[in-house]
C-alpha positions as CSV (number, residue, x, y, z in Angstrom):
1,M,-28.0,-100.1,-28.8
2,S,-27.2,-98.9,-25.0
3,R,-25.8,-95.4,-23.9
4,V,-22.9,-95.0,-22.4
5,D,-22.7,-91.9,-20.0
6,A,-19.9,-89.1,-20.3
7,A,-17.7,-88.5,-17.7
8,P,-18.4,-85.0,-15.9
9,E,-16.4,-82.6,-17.1
10,T,-13.8,-80.4,-14.8
11,V,-14.9,-77.0,-14.0
12,P,-11.6,-74.9,-13.1
13,A,-12.3,-72.8,-9.8
14,P,-12.5,-69.4,-10.5
15,R,-9.4,-67.2,-9.9
16,R,-9.2,-65.1,-6.7
17,Q,-9.0,-61.1,-7.8
18,G,-6.9,-58.7,-6.1
19,R,-3.7,-58.0,-4.9
20,P,-1.6,-61.4,-3.3
21,Q,-2.0,-60.7,0.6
22,N,2.2,-60.5,1.0
23,V,3.1,-57.8,-1.0
24,I,5.3,-55.2,1.0
25,R,4.9,-51.4,-0.5
26,P,7.4,-49.2,-0.3
27,L,7.0,-46.1,1.3
28,S,5.4,-43.2,-0.4
29,R,7.3,-40.1,-1.0
30,Q,5.8,-38.2,2.4
31,E,6.2,-41.2,4.5
32,A,9.8,-41.5,3.8
33,I,10.4,-37.7,4.3
34,S,9.0,-38.1,7.5
35,A,10.7,-41.2,8.5
36,D,13.8,-39.6,7.2
37,Q,13.5,-36.5,9.8
38,I,12.0,-38.4,12.4
39,G,15.4,-40.8,12.2
40,R,17.8,-37.9,12.1
41,R,16.2,-36.2,15.5
42,L,16.1,-39.4,17.3
43,H,19.7,-40.0,16.0
44,D,20.8,-36.6,17.4
45,E,18.7,-36.5,20.7
46,L,19.9,-40.1,21.6
47,R,24.0,-38.8,20.8
48,G,23.3,-35.9,23.1
49,V,21.9,-38.0,25.8
50,L,25.1,-40.2,25.0
51,A,27.5,-37.0,25.4
52,A,26.0,-36.3,28.8
53,I,27.5,-39.9,30.5
54,D,31.1,-40.4,31.5
55,P,33.2,-41.5,28.8
56,K,34.7,-44.7,30.5
57,H,30.6,-45.7,30.2
58,R,29.9,-45.1,26.6
59,G,31.0,-48.6,25.1
60,A,28.1,-50.7,24.7
61,S,29.4,-53.3,27.7
62,A,30.2,-50.5,29.8
63,L,26.8,-48.8,29.4
64,S,24.6,-52.2,29.9
65,R,26.5,-52.7,33.4
66,E,26.1,-49.0,34.4
67,L,22.3,-48.8,33.4
68,E,21.4,-52.4,34.2
69,V,20.0,-52.3,30.9
70,D,20.2,-55.4,28.2
71,R,23.4,-55.4,26.3
72,A,21.8,-56.1,22.9
73,T,19.5,-52.9,23.7
74,C,22.6,-50.7,24.5
75,Q,24.7,-51.9,21.2
76,R,22.2,-51.2,19.3
77,I,21.9,-47.8,20.6
78,V,25.6,-46.9,20.5
79,A,26.3,-48.7,17.4
80,A,23.3,-46.4,15.2
81,T,24.3,-43.3,17.2
82,N,28.5,-43.9,16.0
83,H,27.3,-44.2,12.5
84,P,28.0,-41.4,10.6
85,A,25.0,-41.1,8.2
86,A,21.2,-40.8,10.1
87,G,17.7,-41.1,8.5
88,A,15.3,-43.7,8.0
89,E,17.7,-46.7,8.4
90,T,18.6,-45.4,11.8
91,L,15.1,-46.1,13.1
92,V,15.5,-50.2,12.0
93,Q,19.1,-49.8,13.6
94,L,17.9,-48.8,16.8
95,P,15.8,-50.9,19.2
96,G,12.1,-50.7,19.5
97,V,10.0,-48.3,21.4
98,Q,10.1,-50.2,24.5
99,G,13.6,-50.5,24.7
100,L,14.5,-47.1,23.5
101,R,12.1,-45.9,26.7
102,Q,13.7,-48.6,29.0
103,F,17.0,-47.3,28.1
104,L,15.9,-43.5,28.9
105,E,14.2,-44.2,32.3
106,A,17.6,-45.9,32.9
107,I,19.4,-42.8,32.1
108,G,17.3,-41.0,34.1
109,R,18.4,-43.2,37.2
110,V,21.6,-42.7,36.8
111,L,22.4,-39.5,35.7
112,S,21.5,-35.9,37.1
113,G,21.2,-32.5,34.9
114,A,20.4,-34.1,32.2
115,E,16.5,-33.4,32.3
116,D,16.5,-31.5,29.1
117,R,18.3,-34.0,26.9
118,L,16.0,-36.9,28.2
119,A,12.7,-34.9,27.6
120,S,13.9,-34.0,24.1
121,A,14.9,-38.0,23.5
122,A,11.7,-39.2,24.6
123,A,9.7,-36.7,22.3
124,A,11.1,-37.9,19.3
125,V,10.5,-41.8,20.6
126,D,7.2,-40.6,20.9
127,Q,7.5,-39.3,17.1
128,F,9.1,-42.9,16.4
129,E,6.0,-44.6,17.5
130,G,3.6,-42.5,16.0
131,L,5.2,-43.2,12.8
132,L,5.3,-46.8,13.1
133,G,1.4,-46.9,13.7
134,Q,1.1,-45.0,10.9
135,L,3.2,-47.1,8.4
136,G,1.8,-50.6,10.0
137,G,2.3,-51.1,13.4
138,S,5.9,-52.5,13.6
139,Q,9.8,-52.0,13.5
140,R,10.1,-55.2,11.1
141,L,7.6,-53.5,8.6
142,L,9.0,-50.7,8.3
143,R,12.6,-52.6,7.5
144,Q,10.5,-54.7,5.0
145,R,9.4,-51.6,3.2
146,L,12.4,-49.5,3.3
147,E,14.2,-53.1,1.7
148,S,11.4,-53.2,-1.0
149,G,12.4,-50.1,-2.9
150,G,13.5,-46.8,-2.2
151,P,11.5,-43.6,-2.4
152,P,10.7,-42.2,-5.8
153,G,13.1,-39.9,-7.5
154,P,13.9,-36.2,-7.5
155,S,10.7,-34.3,-5.7
156,D,9.5,-31.0,-7.4
157,R,11.4,-29.3,-4.4
158,A,14.5,-30.6,-5.3
159,I,14.4,-29.5,-9.2
160,D,13.3,-26.1,-8.3
161,D,15.4,-25.5,-5.2
162,I,17.8,-23.5,-7.5
163,V,15.1,-21.5,-8.7
164,V,14.2,-20.4,-4.9
165,R,17.9,-20.2,-4.0
166,E,18.4,-17.5,-6.6
167,S,15.1,-15.6,-6.1
168,L,16.6,-15.4,-2.4
169,F,19.8,-14.3,-3.5
170,T,18.0,-11.7,-5.9
171,A,16.2,-10.5,-2.9
172,A,19.3,-10.6,-0.5
173,A,21.3,-8.7,-2.6
174,Q,18.7,-6.0,-2.7
175,L,18.1,-5.7,0.8
176,T,22.0,-5.9,1.9
177,G,23.1,-3.5,-1.1
178,R,25.7,-6.2,-1.6
179,R,26.7,-9.0,-3.8
180,S,29.4,-11.7,-5.2
181,R,30.0,-13.6,-8.1
182,V,32.0,-15.8,-6.2
183,N,32.2,-16.7,-2.1
184,V,35.6,-18.5,-1.4
185,T,35.9,-20.4,2.5
186,T,39.1,-22.4,2.2
187,S,40.2,-24.1,5.4
188,I,43.6,-25.9,5.4
189,I,44.5,-28.3,8.8
190,R,47.1,-30.3,9.8
191,P,48.5,-31.7,12.8
192,L,50.6,-29.6,14.8
193,P,54.3,-30.7,14.8
194,G,55.8,-32.3,17.7
195,D,52.2,-32.9,19.2
196,P,49.8,-35.3,17.3
197,F,47.0,-34.3,20.0
198,K,46.6,-30.5,18.5
199,T,46.1,-29.5,15.3
200,E,46.6,-26.1,13.5
201,A,44.8,-24.1,10.7
202,V,44.9,-21.6,8.1
203,R,41.8,-20.1,6.7
204,V,41.3,-18.3,3.3
205,R,38.3,-16.0,2.8
206,A,37.6,-14.7,-0.6
207,L,35.1,-12.1,-2.4
208,L,35.3,-12.4,-6.0
209,G,33.3,-9.9,-8.4
210,H,32.1,-8.1,-5.6
211,T,30.0,-5.0,-6.0
212,W,27.4,-2.6,-3.8
213,S,25.3,0.1,-4.2
214,N,24.6,3.0,-2.1
215,P,23.4,2.5,0.8
216,A,24.6,-0.9,1.7
217,V,25.7,-3.0,4.7
218,P,29.1,-2.6,6.0
219,L,31.4,-5.1,4.3
220,E,32.6,-7.3,7.3
221,I,34.1,-10.5,6.9
222,G,34.3,-13.0,10.2
223,Q,36.3,-16.0,11.4
224,A,35.8,-18.0,14.1
225,R,37.6,-20.6,16.1
226,A,35.9,-23.9,18.3
227,S,37.7,-22.7,21.2
228,A,38.1,-19.1,22.9
229,L,41.4,-17.8,24.1
230,P,42.4,-16.1,27.0
231,E,41.1,-12.0,27.2
232,G,43.1,-10.0,25.2
233,Q,44.8,-12.4,22.5
234,A,43.1,-12.8,19.1
235,A,42.1,-15.8,17.9
236,F,43.9,-15.5,14.4
237,G,47.0,-13.6,13.1
238,T,48.4,-12.7,9.6
239,L,50.4,-15.5,7.9
240,D,53.3,-13.3,8.5
241,A,52.7,-14.3,12.1
242,M,51.0,-10.6,13.0
243,P,48.5,-10.1,14.8
244,S,45.3,-9.5,13.2
245,T,43.8,-6.7,15.1
246,G,43.5,-3.1,14.2
247,K,45.4,-2.3,11.2
248,T,46.2,-5.1,9.3
249,P,46.9,-4.5,5.3
250,S,49.2,-8.0,5.8
251,S,45.7,-9.9,6.1
252,L,45.5,-9.2,2.2
253,L,46.6,-11.4,0.0
254,A,47.6,-8.6,-2.5
255,P,48.4,-10.6,-5.5
256,F,45.3,-12.0,-5.6
257,C,43.5,-8.8,-4.9
258,S,41.9,-5.5,-6.6
259,H,43.7,-2.4,-6.5
260,P,43.8,-0.1,-5.0
261,L,44.1,-2.3,-2.1
262,P,41.0,-2.0,0.5
263,R,41.5,-0.9,4.1
264,V,41.1,-3.9,6.9
265,I,40.5,-3.3,10.4
266,G,40.3,-6.5,12.7
267,R,38.2,-6.5,15.8
268,A,39.0,-9.5,18.0
269,G,36.5,-10.9,20.7
270,G,36.5,-13.9,22.2
271,N,36.9,-17.2,19.3
272,R,36.0,-14.9,16.7
273,V,38.1,-12.0,14.7
274,T,35.8,-9.7,12.5
275,Y,37.7,-7.8,9.6
276,V,36.0,-4.6,8.3
277,V,36.4,-4.1,4.8
278,D,36.6,-0.1,3.7
279,A,37.3,-0.1,-0.4
280,A,36.6,2.7,-3.0
281,R,33.2,3.0,-3.8
282,P,31.8,1.2,-6.9
283,E,31.2,4.2,-9.3
284,E,35.0,4.5,-9.0
285,S,36.1,1.0,-10.2
286,S,35.0,-2.5,-11.4
287,P,33.7,-5.2,-9.3
288,M,36.3,-5.7,-6.5
289,D,38.4,-8.9,-5.7
290,V,39.6,-9.5,-1.8
291,V,40.9,-12.2,-0.7
292,L,42.0,-12.4,2.9
293,A,44.0,-15.3,4.8
294,H,44.7,-15.8,8.3
295,R,46.6,-18.8,10.7
296,V,45.0,-19.5,14.4
297,T,47.5,-17.9,16.8
298,A,47.2,-21.3,18.6
299,P,46.7,-24.7,18.3
300,D,42.8,-26.7,18.7
301,A,42.7,-30.0,20.4
302,H,42.9,-32.5,17.4
303,P,39.0,-33.7,16.5
304,A,39.6,-37.5,17.3
305,L,39.9,-36.0,21.0
306,L,36.5,-35.0,21.2
307,R,33.4,-36.7,22.4
308,P,31.5,-37.4,20.1
309,A,34.8,-37.6,18.1
310,I,33.8,-35.1,15.0
311,G,35.4,-32.2,13.9
312,E,33.1,-29.6,11.8
313,V,34.3,-27.0,9.5
314,W,31.7,-24.1,8.5
315,S,31.3,-21.8,6.2
316,I,28.7,-19.1,6.7
317,Q,26.9,-16.9,4.4
318,N,26.5,-13.7,5.7
319,L,26.1,-11.9,2.3
320,P,24.4,-13.1,-0.9
321,A,26.7,-14.7,-3.6
322,Q,25.8,-16.2,-7.0
323,H,28.7,-19.2,-6.3
324,L,30.1,-21.0,-3.3
325,I,33.6,-22.8,-3.3
326,F,34.1,-24.3,0.1
327,D,36.7,-26.1,0.3
328,V,38.6,-28.0,3.2
329,F,42.3,-29.6,2.7
330,L,43.2,-31.8,5.4
331,H,46.8,-33.5,5.9
332,R,46.7,-37.2,5.2
333,D,47.3,-38.5,8.7
334,I,44.2,-36.7,9.9
335,A,42.1,-37.2,6.4
336,R,43.0,-41.4,7.2
337,R,41.4,-41.4,10.2
338,C,37.9,-40.0,9.8
339,I,34.7,-40.2,7.3
340,P,33.6,-36.9,5.7
341,S,29.9,-35.7,5.2
342,L,28.5,-32.2,4.4
343,E,25.2,-30.5,6.0
344,L,23.1,-27.0,5.4
345,H,21.4,-25.5,8.6
346,L,19.8,-22.3,9.2
347,L,22.0,-19.8,10.6
348,T,22.1,-19.7,14.4
349,P,23.6,-17.4,17.1
350,S,26.2,-20.1,17.2
351,E,27.3,-22.7,15.0
352,P,25.5,-26.3,15.7
353,A,26.9,-28.6,17.5
354,H,27.7,-31.9,17.7
355,G,26.7,-32.2,21.6
356,M,23.4,-30.6,21.0
357,S,20.6,-31.5,18.8
358,R,20.9,-30.0,15.2
359,W,17.8,-31.7,13.6
360,S,16.0,-28.6,13.8
361,T,18.2,-26.2,11.7
362,R,18.8,-28.7,9.3
363,I,17.6,-27.5,5.7
364,P,15.9,-30.8,4.0
365,T,17.3,-29.9,0.4
366,Q,21.4,-31.2,1.5
367,P,24.4,-30.2,-0.7
368,R,26.6,-32.4,-2.6
369,L,30.1,-33.7,-1.1
370,E,32.8,-33.6,-3.6
371,I,36.4,-35.7,-2.5
372,L,38.9,-33.8,-4.1
373,G,41.9,-36.5,-3.4
374,P,45.5,-35.6,-2.9
375,G,47.0,-32.4,-3.4
376,I,45.6,-29.2,-5.4
377,A,45.5,-30.4,-8.9
378,A,41.7,-31.5,-8.6
379,A,40.9,-28.0,-6.9
380,E,41.1,-25.9,-10.4
381,T,37.5,-24.4,-11.0
382,P,36.5,-22.0,-14.0
383,L,34.7,-20.3,-11.2
384,Y,38.2,-18.7,-10.0
385,P,41.2,-19.3,-12.8
386,R,43.5,-18.3,-10.3
387,Y,42.3,-20.6,-7.3
388,T,45.0,-23.1,-7.5
389,E,47.7,-20.5,-8.2
390,M,46.4,-18.6,-4.7
391,L,46.6,-22.0,-3.1
392,S,49.9,-22.3,-3.9
393,Y,51.1,-19.3,-2.6
394,V,49.6,-19.6,0.7
395,F,51.4,-23.1,1.2
396,E,54.4,-21.4,0.2
397,Q,53.6,-18.7,2.7
398,V,53.5,-21.0,5.8
399,G,56.1,-23.5,4.5
400,W,53.6,-26.4,4.1
401,S,53.8,-29.0,1.6
402,R,50.4,-29.2,-0.7
403,T,51.5,-32.6,-1.7
404,E,50.6,-33.8,1.8
405,F,46.7,-32.5,2.1
406,V,43.6,-34.4,0.7
407,G,40.8,-32.3,-0.5
408,Y,36.8,-31.7,0.0
409,R,34.4,-29.6,-1.8
410,C,31.3,-28.2,-1.4
411,Q,30.6,-26.1,-4.7
412,V,27.2,-24.3,-4.8
413,A,25.2,-22.1,-7.4
414,Y,22.9,-19.3,-5.5
415,P,24.7,-20.7,-1.9
416,V,21.5,-20.3,1.0
417,W,21.6,-16.6,2.2
418,R,22.1,-16.8,6.1
419,A,22.8,-20.3,6.2
420,D,25.8,-22.5,7.5
421,Y,27.4,-24.9,5.3
422,G,29.5,-27.4,7.6
423,M,31.6,-30.3,6.6
424,L,31.9,-32.7,9.5
425,F,34.4,-35.2,9.9
426,D,33.5,-38.5,11.7
427,F,36.7,-40.0,13.4
428,T,34.4,-42.8,15.5
429,G,36.1,-45.9,16.0
430,N,39.3,-44.0,15.2
431,E,39.4,-41.8,18.5
432,L,42.5,-40.4,20.0
433,T,43.2,-41.3,24.2
434,P,43.9,-38.0,25.5
435,P,47.4,-37.7,26.9
436,A,47.9,-38.6,30.5
């Protein structure tokens, strides 16, 4: 018999080990934080540069013609800086590093007196370039890494934030000798009747469950407005249209204050009025409720006329409190034109302004904005059971209909002492044209 040879057996090729070459890693937590901070800085710096340009040249097409820069570059810069939110996503909405540098160089050729803004913006572009190098070398890869998944969940810092804020509250109460259970800041804003290009406002400030030791810092409650008035004219008056300087008992909402009522002295200066509140010593009474209300004495420009078109309302935390209720009620004719947001900043000599860079004062852990909706029914809070009753009283005093307003809220446990909580209302895309 002859032997038949068997066919050779096929041996499978060995599998390659390791991760596929085209897997895109999402950003790590630290990378995401860096990208977010640099995106905010670049957004604010570029916005500051654009604010120095003649308004008639701020559109993408007009800007391209004025600067002799590619229209697509201008379009991406205008769109990114007009966006109400800024962060890591801003870095992929903007042009690349070379496009940004060409844009800033062109601005420098046609604009004088903006060297400081251009230098700050150029430094932000340098940071952007460094970040791209750390994250893979290109804007395209950064976009892919952002789209491959968000950063991890809440950091230990976010989880521990309330513990840190409570510690700050305790230390501040010991330093100042004062503390409140609840700090209330409420602003009510509507268009000026007969002039849609101006607004008028009412402000309410309250310290509830306020106690103090001996010694303690004086109790001062300040109100400020965006624009200063002529010398000798106070920025605010009482709800019954009396000047809010000197001895002003009608600054108090008596039905909502502790008795005996404290003495209130108003001191005016520029765009601010400061109220000195003198009350009985805490040994002689229980914790005190003090509620003040004022209205502006002259109208402000409608925020949709500003450039950039962003209205801002601030709650400054000068005294330590366990809780903050910070509400803004906008008339529906104003509310329908804007996008709201909320920011927390370190306290500065002047409130942060969108005409200037503000990334450097922004606190990393940010509070949450709540939309209350129309009217005041949703404004009820267990922190202040009489709150909606007090709001109704204020609306009745000034003769405004509470059903015409939309509410927004920031409610925080242990608000950061010596910080500014700010509500921003962005009218970009719904700007008003100044009257001739």
